[in-house]
Structure formats: C-alpha cells, structure tokens
All heavy atoms as a GROMACS GRO file, in nm:
protein
  587
    1MET      N    1  -2.648   2.888   0.374
    1MET     CA    2  -2.507   2.868   0.397
    1MET      C    3  -2.428   2.977   0.325
    1MET      O    4  -2.474   3.031   0.225
    1MET     CB    5  -2.463   2.731   0.347
    1MET     CG    6  -2.518   2.616   0.429
    1MET     SD    7  -2.441   2.456   0.398
    1MET     CE    8  -2.465   2.436   0.225
    2PRO      N    9  -2.311   3.005   0.375
    2PRO     CA   10  -2.226   3.104   0.308
    2PRO      C   11  -2.195   3.061   0.165
    2PRO      O   12  -2.187   2.942   0.135
    2PRO     CB   13  -2.099   3.105   0.393
    2PRO     CG   14  -2.138   3.050   0.525
    2PRO     CD   15  -2.251   2.954   0.498
    3GLY      N   16  -2.174   3.158   0.078
    3GLY     CA   17  -2.142   3.128  -0.060
    3GLY      C   18  -2.020   3.038  -0.070
    3GLY      O   19  -1.923   3.056   0.003
    4GLY      N   20  -2.025   2.940  -0.158
    4GLY     CA   21  -1.913   2.849  -0.176
    4GLY      C   22  -1.909   2.735  -0.076
    4GLY      O   23  -1.828   2.645  -0.088
    5ASP      N   24  -1.996   2.740   0.027
    5ASP     CA   25  -2.000   2.633   0.126
    5ASP      C   26  -2.087   2.520   0.074
    5ASP      O   27  -2.180   2.543  -0.003
    5ASP     CB   28  -2.058   2.685   0.257
    5ASP     CG   29  -2.024   2.597   0.375
    5ASP    OD1   30  -1.961   2.492   0.356
    5ASP    OD2   31  -2.062   2.633   0.488
    6THR      N   32  -2.056   2.400   0.113
    6THR     CA   33  -2.133   2.285   0.069
    6THR      C   34  -2.126   2.175   0.174
    6THR      O   35  -2.032   2.169   0.252
    6THR     CB   36  -2.081   2.230  -0.066
    6THR    OG1   37  -2.160   2.118  -0.103
    6THR    CG2   38  -1.936   2.190  -0.059
    7LEU      N   39  -2.227   2.091   0.175
    7LEU     CA   40  -2.227   1.975   0.264
    7LEU      C   41  -2.179   1.851   0.189
    7LEU      O   42  -2.176   1.742   0.244
    7LEU     CB   43  -2.367   1.950   0.321
    7LEU     CG   44  -2.420   2.060   0.412
    7LEU    CD1   45  -2.562   2.028   0.455
    7LEU    CD2   46  -2.331   2.079   0.533
    8ARG      N   47  -2.136   1.867   0.067
    8ARG     CA   48  -2.092   1.754  -0.015
    8ARG      C   49  -1.942   1.729   0.007
    8ARG      O   50  -1.860   1.747  -0.083
    8ARG     CB   51  -2.122   1.780  -0.162
    8ARG     CG   52  -2.270   1.789  -0.190
    8ARG     CD   53  -2.298   1.805  -0.339
    8ARG     NE   54  -2.437   1.832  -0.363
    8ARG     CZ   55  -2.531   1.741  -0.373
    8ARG    NH1   56  -2.501   1.614  -0.359
    8ARG    NH2   57  -2.656   1.776  -0.396
    9ARG      N   58  -1.910   1.692   0.131
    9ARG     CA   59  -1.774   1.656   0.170
    9ARG      C   60  -1.781   1.542   0.269
    9ARG      O   61  -1.887   1.512   0.322
    9ARG     CB   62  -1.705   1.776   0.235
    9ARG     CG   63  -1.678   1.889   0.138
    9ARG     CD   64  -1.601   1.999   0.203
    9ARG     NE   65  -1.700   2.088   0.265
    9ARG     CZ   66  -1.671   2.179   0.355
    9ARG    NH1   67  -1.549   2.193   0.400
    9ARG    NH2   68  -1.765   2.255   0.406
   10ALA      N   69  -1.670   1.480   0.296
   10ALA     CA   70  -1.665   1.371   0.394
   10ALA      C   71  -1.708   1.426   0.531
   10ALA      O   72  -1.677   1.541   0.564
   10ALA     CB   73  -1.525   1.314   0.402
   11PHE      N   74  -1.779   1.343   0.608
   11PHE     CA   75  -1.829   1.389   0.738
   11PHE      C   76  -1.717   1.436   0.828
   11PHE      O   77  -1.730   1.537   0.898
   11PHE     CB   78  -1.911   1.281   0.809
   11PHE     CG   79  -1.966   1.329   0.938
   11PHE    CD1   80  -2.077   1.411   0.941
   11PHE    CD2   81  -1.906   1.295   1.058
   11PHE    CE1   82  -2.128   1.459   1.061
   11PHE    CE2   83  -1.955   1.342   1.178
   11PHE     CZ   84  -2.066   1.424   1.180
   12GLY      N   85  -1.604   1.366   0.828
   12GLY     CA   86  -1.491   1.406   0.913
   12GLY      C   87  -1.446   1.548   0.883
   12GLY      O   88  -1.414   1.625   0.973
   13GLU      N   89  -1.446   1.585   0.757
   13GLU     CA   90  -1.409   1.721   0.718
   13GLU      C   91  -1.517   1.821   0.761
   13GLU      O   92  -1.486   1.929   0.810
   13GLU     CB   93  -1.389   1.726   0.567
   13GLU     CG   94  -1.340   1.860   0.516
   13GLU     CD   95  -1.323   1.862   0.365
   13GLU    OE1   96  -1.326   1.755   0.301
   13GLU    OE2   97  -1.308   1.973   0.310
   14LEU      N   98  -1.642   1.783   0.743
   14LEU     CA   99  -1.752   1.871   0.782
   14LEU      C  100  -1.755   1.894   0.933
   14LEU      O  101  -1.790   2.002   0.980
   14LEU     CB  102  -1.886   1.812   0.738
   14LEU     CG  103  -1.916   1.815   0.589
   14LEU    CD1  104  -2.041   1.734   0.559
   14LEU    CD2  105  -1.933   1.959   0.540
   15ALA      N  106  -1.720   1.791   1.009
   15ALA     CA  107  -1.731   1.799   1.155
   15ALA      C  108  -1.619   1.880   1.219
   15ALA      O  109  -1.631   1.920   1.335
   15ALA     CB  110  -1.734   1.658   1.214
   16GLN      N  111  -1.513   1.905   1.146
   16GLN     CA  112  -1.402   1.982   1.202
   16GLN      C  113  -1.449   2.120   1.242
   16GLN      O  114  -1.527   2.183   1.172
   16GLN     CB  115  -1.288   1.993   1.100
   16GLN     CG  116  -1.219   1.863   1.075
   16GLN     CD  117  -1.112   1.876   0.966
   16GLN    OE1  118  -1.105   1.976   0.896
   16GLN    NE2  119  -1.031   1.774   0.953
   17GLY      N  120  -1.404   2.166   1.356
   17GLY     CA  121  -1.438   2.300   1.401
   17GLY      C  122  -1.571   2.309   1.471
   17GLY      O  123  -1.618   2.418   1.502
   18GLY      N  124  -1.635   2.196   1.498
   18GLY     CA  125  -1.758   2.198   1.576
   18GLY      C  126  -1.884   2.229   1.500
   18GLY      O  127  -1.985   2.265   1.559
   19ARG      N  128  -1.881   2.216   1.371
   19ARG     CA  129  -2.001   2.246   1.291
   19ARG      C  130  -2.116   2.152   1.325
   19ARG      O  131  -2.231   2.191   1.328
   19ARG     CB  132  -1.967   2.236   1.143
   19ARG     CG  133  -2.082   2.271   1.054
   19ARG     CD  134  -2.039   2.270   0.910
   19ARG     NE  135  -2.142   2.327   0.826
   19ARG     CZ  136  -2.122   2.369   0.704
   19ARG    NH1  137  -2.001   2.362   0.650
   19ARG    NH2  138  -2.220   2.419   0.633
   20PHE      N  139  -2.082   2.025   1.348
   20PHE     CA  140  -2.182   1.925   1.385
   20PHE      C  141  -2.148   1.870   1.522
   20PHE      O  142  -2.032   1.849   1.554
   20PHE     CB  143  -2.185   1.810   1.284
   20PHE     CG  144  -2.231   1.851   1.148
   20PHE    CD1  145  -2.140   1.880   1.047
   20PHE    CD2  146  -2.366   1.863   1.120
   20PHE    CE1  147  -2.181   1.918   0.922
   20PHE    CE2  148  -2.409   1.902   0.994
   20PHE     CZ  149  -2.316   1.930   0.895
   21ILE      N  150  -2.248   1.848   1.601
   21ILE     CA  151  -2.232   1.786   1.732
   21ILE      C  152  -2.308   1.655   1.729
   21ILE      O  153  -2.430   1.653   1.714
   21ILE     CB  154  -2.283   1.879   1.843
   21ILE    CG1  155  -2.197   2.006   1.847
   21ILE    CG2  156  -2.284   1.807   1.978
   21ILE    CD1  157  -2.242   2.110   1.946
   22VAL      N  158  -2.234   1.545   1.740
   22VAL     CA  159  -2.292   1.413   1.729
   22VAL      C  160  -2.233   1.327   1.840
   22VAL      O  161  -2.112   1.331   1.864
   22VAL     CB  162  -2.261   1.349   1.592
   22VAL    CG1  163  -2.319   1.211   1.581
   22VAL    CG2  164  -2.312   1.438   1.479
   23GLY      N  165  -2.318   1.251   1.907
   23GLY     CA  166  -2.267   1.159   2.009
   23GLY      C  167  -2.368   1.138   2.119
   23GLY      O  168  -2.483   1.178   2.108
   24GLY      N  169  -2.322   1.077   2.226
   24GLY     CA  170  -2.405   1.055   2.343
   24GLY      C  171  -2.420   1.182   2.423
   24GLY      O  172  -2.357   1.285   2.393
   25PRO      N  173  -2.503   1.179   2.527
   25PRO     CA  174  -2.529   1.300   2.606
   25PRO      C  175  -2.404   1.367   2.663
   25PRO      O  176  -2.390   1.489   2.655
   25PRO     CB  177  -2.620   1.250   2.719
   25PRO     CG  178  -2.684   1.127   2.665
   25PRO     CD  179  -2.583   1.065   2.573
   26GLU      N  180  -2.311   1.288   2.717
   26GLU     CA  181  -2.191   1.345   2.777
   26GLU      C  182  -2.102   1.411   2.672
   26GLU      O  183  -2.053   1.522   2.690
   26GLU     CB  184  -2.111   1.239   2.853
   26GLU     CG  185  -2.182   1.184   2.975
   26GLU     CD  186  -2.284   1.074   2.941
   26GLU    OE1  187  -2.289   1.027   2.825
   26GLU    OE2  188  -2.360   1.038   3.033
   27SER      N  189  -2.083   1.342   2.559
   27SER     CA  190  -2.001   1.395   2.452
   27SER      C  191  -2.062   1.522   2.392
   27SER      O  192  -1.993   1.621   2.369
   27SER     CB  193  -1.984   1.289   2.343
   27SER     OG  194  -1.917   1.342   2.232
   28CYS      N  195  -2.193   1.519   2.369
   28CYS     CA  196  -2.261   1.637   2.313
   28CYS      C  197  -2.255   1.754   2.410
   28CYS      O  198  -2.230   1.868   2.369
   28CYS     CB  199  -2.405   1.604   2.277
   28CYS     SG  200  -2.418   1.497   2.132
   29ALA      N  201  -2.276   1.728   2.538
   29ALA     CA  202  -2.270   1.836   2.637
   29ALA      C  203  -2.130   1.897   2.640
   29ALA      O  204  -2.116   2.019   2.649
   29ALA     CB  205  -2.308   1.782   2.775
   30GLN      N  206  -2.028   1.814   2.630
   30GLN     CA  207  -1.891   1.864   2.629
   30GLN      C  208  -1.866   1.953   2.508
   30GLN      O  209  -1.807   2.060   2.520
   30GLN     CB  210  -1.792   1.747   2.629
   30GLN     CG  211  -1.648   1.790   2.622
   30GLN     CD  212  -1.552   1.674   2.613
   30GLN    OE1  213  -1.588   1.559   2.636
   30GLN    NE2  214  -1.428   1.702   2.579
   31GLN      N  215  -1.914   1.910   2.392
   31GLN     CA  216  -1.896   1.989   2.271
   31GLN      C  217  -1.973   2.121   2.277
   31GLN      O  218  -1.921   2.226   2.235
   31GLN     CB  219  -1.940   1.908   2.149
   31GLN     CG  220  -1.850   1.787   2.123
   31GLN     CD  221  -1.905   1.700   2.012
   31GLN    OE1  222  -1.904   1.741   1.896
   31GLN    NE2  223  -1.955   1.582   2.047
   32VAL      N  224  -2.094   2.118   2.330
   32VAL     CA  225  -2.171   2.241   2.347
   32VAL      C  226  -2.100   2.333   2.446
   32VAL      O  227  -2.089   2.454   2.423
   32VAL     CB  228  -2.316   2.211   2.393
   32VAL    CG1  229  -2.387   2.338   2.433
   32VAL    CG2  230  -2.393   2.140   2.282
   33ARG      N  231  -2.050   2.278   2.555
   33ARG     CA  232  -1.978   2.357   2.656
   33ARG      C  233  -1.857   2.425   2.593
   33ARG      O  234  -1.827   2.541   2.624
   33ARG     CB  235  -1.936   2.266   2.772
   33ARG     CG  236  -1.848   2.332   2.876
   33ARG     CD  237  -1.907   2.448   2.949
   33ARG     NE  238  -2.031   2.416   3.014
   33ARG     CZ  239  -2.123   2.508   3.043
   33ARG    NH1  240  -2.104   2.635   3.013
   33ARG    NH2  241  -2.234   2.474   3.102
   34GLU      N  242  -1.787   2.356   2.503
   34GLU     CA  243  -1.672   2.417   2.435
   34GLU      C  244  -1.716   2.539   2.354
   34GLU      O  245  -1.646   2.640   2.352
   34GLU     CB  246  -1.603   2.314   2.346
   34GLU     CG  247  -1.530   2.208   2.426
   34GLU     CD  248  -1.480   2.092   2.341
   34GLU    OE1  249  -1.494   2.097   2.215
   34GLU    OE2  250  -1.428   1.996   2.400
   35HIS      N  251  -1.831   2.530   2.286
   35HIS     CA  252  -1.882   2.646   2.212
   35HIS      C  253  -1.914   2.760   2.308
   35HIS      O  254  -1.882   2.876   2.281
   35HIS     CB  255  -2.010   2.609   2.134
   35HIS     CG  256  -1.983   2.532   2.009
   35HIS    ND1  257  -1.926   2.588   1.898
   35HIS    CD2  258  -2.007   2.403   1.976
   35HIS    CE1  259  -1.916   2.498   1.802
   35HIS    NE2  260  -1.965   2.383   1.849
   36ILE      N  261  -1.977   2.728   2.418
   36ILE     CA  262  -2.013   2.831   2.516
   36ILE      C  263  -1.888   2.900   2.570
   36ILE      O  264  -1.878   3.022   2.574
   36ILE     CB  265  -2.096   2.770   2.631
   36ILE    CG1  266  -2.232   2.724   2.578
   36ILE    CG2  267  -2.112   2.867   2.747
   36ILE    CD1  268  -2.310   2.637   2.675
   37ASP      N  269  -1.791   2.819   2.613
   37ASP     CA  270  -1.669   2.875   2.672
   37ASP      C  271  -1.583   2.950   2.572
   37ASP      O  272  -1.530   3.056   2.603
   37ASP     CB  273  -1.587   2.763   2.737
   37ASP     CG  274  -1.656   2.701   2.857
   37ASP    OD1  275  -1.750   2.762   2.911
   37ASP    OD2  276  -1.615   2.590   2.898
   38ARG      N  277  -1.571   2.896   2.451
   38ARG     CA  278  -1.483   2.956   2.351
   38ARG      C  279  -1.545   3.080   2.286
   38ARG      O  280  -1.477   3.179   2.261
   38ARG     CB  281  -1.449   2.853   2.244
   38ARG     CG  282  -1.352   2.901   2.138
   38ARG     CD  283  -1.300   2.787   2.050
   38ARG     NE  284  -1.401   2.690   2.019
   38ARG     CZ  285  -1.459   2.676   1.899
   38ARG    NH1  286  -1.426   2.755   1.800
   38ARG    NH2  287  -1.550   2.583   1.878
   39LEU      N  288  -1.676   3.073   2.261
   39LEU     CA  289  -1.740   3.180   2.185
   39LEU      C  290  -1.831   3.270   2.268
   39LEU      O  291  -1.876   3.372   2.220
   39LEU     CB  292  -1.822   3.117   2.070
   39LEU     CG  293  -1.745   3.028   1.974
   39LEU    CD1  294  -1.839   2.958   1.878
   39LEU    CD2  295  -1.641   3.110   1.898
   40GLY      N  296  -1.863   3.226   2.389
   40GLY     CA  297  -1.953   3.304   2.472
   40GLY      C  298  -2.097   3.302   2.425
   40GLY      O  299  -2.174   3.392   2.456
   41VAL      N  300  -2.134   3.197   2.349
   41VAL     CA  301  -2.270   3.191   2.298
   41VAL      C  302  -2.371   3.176   2.411
   41VAL      O  303  -2.341   3.116   2.514
   41VAL     CB  304  -2.287   3.077   2.195
   41VAL    CG1  305  -2.200   3.098   2.075
   41VAL    CG2  306  -2.260   2.942   2.257
   42THR      N  307  -2.487   3.231   2.390
   42THR     CA  308  -2.596   3.218   2.487
   42THR      C  309  -2.715   3.145   2.427
   42THR      O  310  -2.807   3.109   2.499
   42THR     CB  311  -2.641   3.356   2.538
   42THR    OG1  312  -2.681   3.435   2.426
   42THR    CG2  313  -2.527   3.426   2.612
   43SER      N  314  -2.712   3.124   2.296
   43SER     CA  315  -2.820   3.052   2.228
   43SER      C  316  -2.761   2.964   2.120
   43SER      O  317  -2.667   3.004   2.051
   43SER     CB  318  -2.918   3.149   2.162
   43SER     OG  319  -2.978   3.232   2.256
   44LEU      N  320  -2.817   2.845   2.107
   44LEU     CA  321  -2.778   2.754   2.000
   44LEU      C  322  -2.904   2.697   1.938
   44LEU      O  323  -3.005   2.680   2.007
   44LEU     CB  324  -2.693   2.638   2.055
   44LEU     CG  325  -2.552   2.671   2.100
   44LEU    CD1  326  -2.492   2.552   2.174
   44LEU    CD2  327  -2.466   2.706   1.980
   45PHE      N  328  -2.899   2.669   1.810
   45PHE     CA  329  -3.009   2.604   1.742
   45PHE      C  330  -2.965   2.463   1.708
   45PHE      O  331  -2.856   2.442   1.655
   45PHE     CB  332  -3.047   2.679   1.612
   45PHE     CG  333  -3.104   2.814   1.640
   45PHE    CD1  334  -3.024   2.926   1.645
   45PHE    CD2  335  -3.240   2.827   1.662
   45PHE    CE1  336  -3.077   3.050   1.671
   45PHE    CE2  337  -3.294   2.952   1.688
   45PHE     CZ  338  -3.212   3.063   1.693
   46PHE      N  339  -3.049   2.366   1.738
   46PHE     CA  340  -3.019   2.227   1.711
   46PHE      C  341  -3.111   2.174   1.603
   46PHE      O  342  -3.232   2.193   1.610
   46PHE     CB  343  -3.038   2.142   1.838
   46PHE     CG  344  -2.941   2.174   1.947
   46PHE    CD1  345  -2.971   2.270   2.043
   46PHE    CD2  346  -2.818   2.110   1.953
   46PHE    CE1  347  -2.881   2.300   2.143
   46PHE    CE2  348  -2.728   2.139   2.053
   46PHE     CZ  349  -2.759   2.235   2.148
   47ARG      N  350  -3.053   2.109   1.507
   47ARG     CA  351  -3.133   2.041   1.405
   47ARG      C  352  -3.120   1.893   1.433
   47ARG      O  353  -3.012   1.836   1.422
   47ARG     CB  354  -3.080   2.073   1.266
   47ARG     CG  355  -3.160   2.001   1.159
   47ARG     CD  356  -3.113   2.037   1.021
   47ARG     NE  357  -3.196   1.967   0.924
   47ARG     CZ  358  -3.187   1.986   0.795
   47ARG    NH1  359  -3.100   2.071   0.746
   47ARG    NH2  360  -3.265   1.918   0.714
   48VAL      N  361  -3.230   1.832   1.469
   48VAL     CA  362  -3.227   1.690   1.504
   48VAL      C  363  -3.304   1.605   1.404
   48VAL      O  364  -3.319   1.486   1.425
   48VAL     CB  365  -3.281   1.666   1.647
   48VAL    CG1  366  -3.196   1.736   1.751
   48VAL    CG2  367  -3.426   1.708   1.658
   49GLN      N  368  -3.350   1.666   1.298
   49GLN     CA  369  -3.426   1.593   1.197
   49GLN      C  370  -3.364   1.614   1.060
   49GLN      O  371  -3.333   1.726   1.022
   49GLN     CB  372  -3.571   1.639   1.194
   49GLN     CG  373  -3.656   1.561   1.098
   49GLN     CD  374  -3.804   1.594   1.110
   49GLN    OE1  375  -3.840   1.694   1.171
   49GLN    NE2  376  -3.888   1.512   1.053
   50TRP      N  377  -3.346   1.505   0.988
   50TRP     CA  378  -3.292   1.510   0.854
   50TRP      C  379  -3.393   1.448   0.759
   50TRP      O  380  -3.476   1.368   0.802
   50TRP     CB  381  -3.158   1.434   0.850
   50TRP     CG  382  -3.060   1.498   0.943
   50TRP    CD1  383  -3.035   1.462   1.071
   50TRP    CD2  384  -2.982   1.614   0.918
   50TRP    NE1  385  -2.944   1.547   1.127
   50TRP    CE2  386  -2.909   1.643   1.036
   50TRP    CE3  387  -2.965   1.698   0.808
   50TRP    CZ2  388  -2.821   1.750   1.045
   50TRP    CZ3  389  -2.877   1.804   0.819
   50TRP    CH2  390  -2.806   1.829   0.936
   51PRO      N  391  -3.389   1.480   0.632
   51PRO     CA  392  -3.486   1.425   0.537
   51PRO      C  393  -3.492   1.273   0.545
   51PRO      O  394  -3.389   1.205   0.546
   51PRO     CB  395  -3.433   1.472   0.401
   51PRO     CG  396  -3.358   1.598   0.432
   51PRO     CD  397  -3.294   1.573   0.568
   52GLY      N  398  -3.613   1.223   0.556
   52GLY     CA  399  -3.635   1.079   0.560
   52GLY      C  400  -3.624   1.017   0.698
   52GLY      O  401  -3.648   0.898   0.714
   53MET      N  402  -3.590   1.095   0.798
   53MET     CA  403  -3.576   1.041   0.934
   53MET      C  404  -3.714   1.018   0.995
   53MET      O  405  -3.799   1.107   0.992
   53MET     CB  406  -3.497   1.140   1.019
   53MET     CG  407  -3.461   1.092   1.156
   53MET     SD  408  -3.353   1.217   1.233
   53MET     CE  409  -3.324   1.139   1.388
   54PRO      N  410  -3.737   0.900   1.051
   54PRO     CA  411  -3.868   0.873   1.112
   54PRO      C  412  -3.897   0.967   1.230
   54PRO      O  413  -3.807   0.998   1.309
   54PRO     CB  414  -3.856   0.728   1.162
   54PRO     CG  415  -3.744   0.670   1.084
   54PRO     CD  416  -3.650   0.783   1.055
   55GLN      N  417  -4.019   1.012   1.239
   55GLN     CA  418  -4.060   1.107   1.343
   55GLN      C  419  -4.032   1.054   1.484
   55GLN      O  420  -3.997   1.129   1.573
   55GLN     CB  421  -4.209   1.141   1.328
   55GLN     CG  422  -4.255   1.255   1.416
   55GLN     CD  423  -4.194   1.388   1.374
   55GLN    OE1  424  -4.147   1.407   1.264
   55GLN    NE2  425  -4.193   1.483   1.465
   56GLU      N  426  -4.043   0.922   1.502
   56GLU     CA  427  -4.018   0.864   1.634
   56GLU      C  428  -3.873   0.888   1.679
   56GLU      O  429  -3.848   0.914   1.796
   56GLU     CB  430  -4.046   0.713   1.635
   56GLU     CG  431  -4.188   0.674   1.597
   56GLU     CD  432  -4.211   0.675   1.446
   56GLU    OE1  433  -4.120   0.640   1.367
   56GLU    OE2  434  -4.322   0.714   1.406
   57LEU      N  435  -3.779   0.880   1.584
   57LEU     CA  436  -3.639   0.905   1.617
   57LEU      C  437  -3.614   1.052   1.648
   57LEU      O  438  -3.533   1.086   1.734
   57LEU     CB  439  -3.548   0.859   1.503
   57LEU     CG  440  -3.537   0.710   1.482
   57LEU    CD1  441  -3.447   0.680   1.363
   57LEU    CD2  442  -3.486   0.640   1.606
   58VAL      N  443  -3.682   1.139   1.576
   58VAL     CA  444  -3.670   1.283   1.601
   58VAL      C  445  -3.715   1.314   1.744
   58VAL      O  446  -3.644   1.380   1.820
   58VAL     CB  447  -3.753   1.364   1.500
   58VAL    CG1  448  -3.750   1.512   1.534
   58VAL    CG2  449  -3.703   1.338   1.358
   59LEU      N  450  -3.833   1.265   1.780
   59LEU     CA  451  -3.886   1.291   1.914
   59LEU      C  452  -3.798   1.228   2.022
   59LEU      O  453  -3.776   1.288   2.127
   59LEU     CB  454  -4.029   1.240   1.923
   59LEU     CG  455  -4.129   1.312   1.832
   59LEU    CD1  456  -4.266   1.244   1.839
   59LEU    CD2  457  -4.138   1.459   1.867
   60ALA      N  458  -3.746   1.109   1.995
   60ALA     CA  459  -3.657   1.045   2.091
   60ALA      C  460  -3.529   1.126   2.110
   60ALA      O  461  -3.479   1.140   2.222
   60ALA     CB  462  -3.625   0.903   2.047
   61SER      N  463  -3.476   1.182   2.003
   61SER     CA  464  -3.355   1.265   2.010
   61SER      C  465  -3.381   1.391   2.092
   61SER      O  466  -3.299   1.430   2.176
   61SER     CB  467  -3.306   1.304   1.871
   61SER     OG  468  -3.265   1.191   1.799
   62LEU      N  469  -3.493   1.456   2.067
   62LEU     CA  470  -3.528   1.576   2.144
   62LEU      C  471  -3.546   1.544   2.292
   62LEU      O  472  -3.496   1.616   2.379
   62LEU     CB  473  -3.657   1.638   2.089
   62LEU     CG  474  -3.646   1.708   1.955
   62LEU    CD1  475  -3.784   1.743   1.902
   62LEU    CD2  476  -3.560   1.832   1.969
   63ARG      N  477  -3.614   1.434   2.318
   63ARG     CA  478  -3.638   1.393   2.457
   63ARG      C  479  -3.505   1.362   2.527
   63ARG      O  480  -3.481   1.406   2.640
   63ARG     CB  481  -3.730   1.271   2.459
   63ARG     CG  482  -3.797   1.244   2.589
   63ARG     CD  483  -3.903   1.132   2.579
   63ARG     NE  484  -4.007   1.162   2.482
   63ARG     CZ  485  -4.026   1.098   2.366
   63ARG    NH1  486  -3.950   0.997   2.331
   63ARG    NH2  487  -4.123   1.133   2.285
   64ARG      N  488  -3.418   1.290   2.460
   64ARG     CA  489  -3.290   1.255   2.520
   64ARG      C  490  -3.204   1.378   2.544
   64ARG      O  491  -3.138   1.390   2.647
   64ARG     CB  492  -3.216   1.155   2.431
   64ARG     CG  493  -3.095   1.097   2.496
   64ARG     CD  494  -3.043   0.977   2.424
   64ARG     NE  495  -2.939   0.915   2.504
   64ARG     CZ  496  -2.847   0.836   2.454
   64ARG    NH1  497  -2.849   0.805   2.326
   64ARG    NH2  498  -2.754   0.785   2.532
   65ALA      N  499  -3.205   1.471   2.450
   65ALA     CA  500  -3.129   1.595   2.469
   65ALA      C  501  -3.181   1.672   2.590
   65ALA      O  502  -3.103   1.719   2.673
   65ALA     CB  503  -3.138   1.682   2.344
   66ALA      N  504  -3.313   1.682   2.602
   66ALA     CA  505  -3.372   1.757   2.714
   66ALA      C  506  -3.348   1.689   2.848
   66ALA      O  507  -3.319   1.755   2.948
   66ALA     CB  508  -3.522   1.774   2.691
   67GLU      N  509  -3.359   1.558   2.850
   67GLU     CA  510  -3.350   1.486   2.977
   67GLU      C  511  -3.208   1.449   3.018
   67GLU      O  512  -3.179   1.440   3.137
   67GLU     CB  513  -3.436   1.358   2.970
   67GLU     CG  514  -3.584   1.386   2.958
   67GLU     CD  515  -3.667   1.262   2.934
   67GLU    OE1  516  -3.608   1.150   2.922
   67GLU    OE2  517  -3.790   1.275   2.925
   68GLU      N  518  -3.119   1.426   2.921
   68GLU     CA  519  -2.987   1.375   2.954
   68GLU      C  520  -2.872   1.471   2.922
   68GLU      O  521  -2.773   1.472   2.995
   68GLU     CB  522  -2.964   1.243   2.881
   68GLU     CG  523  -3.060   1.134   2.921
   68GLU     CD  524  -3.036   1.004   2.847
   68GLU    OE1  525  -2.919   0.968   2.829
   68GLU    OE2  526  -3.135   0.940   2.806
   69MET      N  527  -2.883   1.551   2.816
   69MET     CA  528  -2.773   1.638   2.779
   69MET      C  529  -2.782   1.775   2.845
   69MET      O  530  -2.687   1.822   2.906
   69MET     CB  531  -2.764   1.656   2.628
   69MET     CG  532  -2.642   1.738   2.587
   69MET     SD  533  -2.650   1.808   2.421
   69MET     CE  534  -2.785   1.922   2.432
   70LEU      N  535  -2.896   1.840   2.833
   70LEU     CA  536  -2.909   1.975   2.886
   70LEU      C  537  -2.881   1.986   3.037
   70LEU      O  538  -2.816   2.082   3.079
   70LEU     CB  539  -3.046   2.034   2.851
   70LEU     CG  540  -3.067   2.061   2.702
   70LEU    CD1  541  -3.208   2.114   2.677
   70LEU    CD2  542  -2.964   2.157   2.649
   71PRO      N  543  -2.925   1.890   3.117
   71PRO     CA  544  -2.890   1.900   3.260
   71PRO      C  545  -2.738   1.901   3.285
   71PRO      O  546  -2.694   1.960   3.384
   71PRO     CB  547  -2.955   1.775   3.321
   71PRO     CG  548  -3.069   1.745   3.231
   71PRO     CD  549  -3.019   1.780   3.093
   72LEU      N  550  -2.661   1.841   3.197
   72LEU     CA  551  -2.514   1.840   3.213
   72LEU      C  552  -2.454   1.977   3.189
   72LEU      O  553  -2.341   2.003   3.230
   72LEU     CB  554  -2.453   1.738   3.118
   72LEU     CG  555  -2.493   1.592   3.141
   72LEU    CD1  556  -2.437   1.504   3.029
   72LEU    CD2  557  -2.444   1.544   3.278
   73LEU      N  558  -2.527   2.066   3.124
   73LEU     CA  559  -2.477   2.200   3.093
   73LEU      C  560  -2.505   2.300   3.204
   73LEU      O  561  -2.445   2.408   3.206
   73LEU     CB  562  -2.538   2.250   2.962
   73LEU     CG  563  -2.497   2.172   2.838
   73LEU    CD1  564  -2.578   2.219   2.719
   73LEU    CD2  565  -2.349   2.188   2.812
   74ARG      N  566  -2.592   2.267   3.292
   74ARG     CA  567  -2.627   2.360   3.401
   74ARG      C  568  -2.512   2.364   3.501
   74ARG      O  569  -2.463   2.262   3.545
   74ARG     CB  570  -2.756   2.318   3.468
   74ARG     CG  571  -2.872   2.327   3.373
   74ARG     CD  572  -3.004   2.310   3.443
   74ARG     NE  573  -3.111   2.323   3.346
   74ARG     CZ  574  -3.190   2.222   3.308
   74ARG    NH1  575  -3.177   2.105   3.364
   74ARG    NH2  576  -3.284   2.241   3.220
   75ARG      N  577  -2.473   2.480   3.537
   75ARG     CA  578  -2.362   2.496   3.634
   75ARG      C  579  -2.417   2.532   3.768
   75ARG      O  580  -2.508   2.599   3.788
   75ARG     CB  581  -2.264   2.602   3.588
   75ARG     CG  582  -2.186   2.558   3.468
   75ARG     CD  583  -2.082   2.658   3.438
   75ARG     NE  584  -2.004   2.610   3.324
   75ARG     CZ  585  -1.892   2.665   3.286
   75ARG    NH1  586  -1.843   2.767   3.349
   75ARG    NH2  587  -1.827   2.618   3.183
   0.00000   0.00000   0.00000
C-alpha cells in the first residue's frame, strides 16, 4: 500500500472511491463497469479471500463471480 495508507478505518470510509467492491452480482458488475468506463482499465485483480475465511466460501465466491457477475460485463 502507499505510504501512510492503512486499512484501520471504518469500512464506509475505506469503500469510498471504489477501493472495495462488495455486493451481489449485479451490484458488483455495475461497480466494475464504472471502473472500466471511468478509468479505461482492461485488467482488474480481485481478492476474494481474507485471513480465516473458509476455503469453501472462497471457491463459492470465485464460482459466483465467474458464472453470475462476469457475464454481465460482456457487451
């Protein structure tokens, strides 16, 4: 992270500006689309696993993103 940056803040503050994308497939696709349209990005990295998160939830998140969110981004 950039110097002076920290994750030790309220989630609402951290989420401002699109730093985190959280929600259902439609909401996440909309937020990703905003990054694409606003910034012209062609690649994004997604972190779907956090310390202590069960592997089953990680795999379910990846599966849901691939099957339900990513198709919404195709034009």
